[in-house]
C-alpha positions in Angstrom: -44.9 79.1 205.8 -44.2 75.7 204.4 -43.7 75.1 200.7 -45.4 72.4 198.7 -44.2 70.9 195.4 -47.2 70.1 193.0 -46.7 67.8 190.0 -49.3 67.2 187.3 -49.5 63.4 186.9 -52.7 62.9 184.8 -53.9 64.4 181.5 -56.5 67.2 181.5 -58.3 65.8 178.4 -61.9 65.3 179.1 -61.9 66.9 182.5 -64.4 69.5 183.8 -63.6 73.1 182.7 -63.4 74.2 186.3 -60.7 71.6 187.1 -58.7 72.5 184.0 -58.8 76.2 185.0 -57.7 75.3 188.6 -54.7 73.3 187.3 -53.8 76.1 185.0 -54.1 78.6 187.9 -51.6 76.5 189.9 -49.2 77.0 187.0 -49.2 73.5 185.6 -49.4 73.1 181.8 -47.9 69.7 180.9 -47.8 66.3 182.5 -44.8 65.7 184.9 -44.1 69.5 185.3 -43.7 70.7 188.9 -44.3 74.0 190.6 -43.7 75.2 194.2 -46.2 77.2 196.2 -46.5 78.5 199.7 -49.0 76.3 201.6 -51.8 78.8 202.1 -55.5 77.9 202.6 -56.2 79.0 199.0 -53.6 76.7 197.5 -54.7 73.9 199.7 -58.2 74.3 198.4 -57.1 74.3 194.8 -55.0 71.1 195.4 -58.0 69.4 197.2 -60.2 70.2 194.2 -57.9 68.5 191.7 -56.2 66.0 194.0 -56.9 63.1 191.6 -54.8 64.9 188.9 -51.8 66.0 191.0 -49.1 64.7 193.3 -48.1 66.8 196.3 -44.9 66.8 198.3 -43.6 68.9 201.2 -40.5 70.8 200.5 
């Protein structure tokens, strides 16, 4: 499986509760923090849901 690096680039203030929960579930707490995940269908779906808040790179 490929890995993806996900970085939070926008603030969570004023966002929908479901989007905040999704970002937290990805392991992102602060702006400009990065996490690496395996590229599974579940992770892809989470990234798609909050794509306007995060930056994604292939590792």
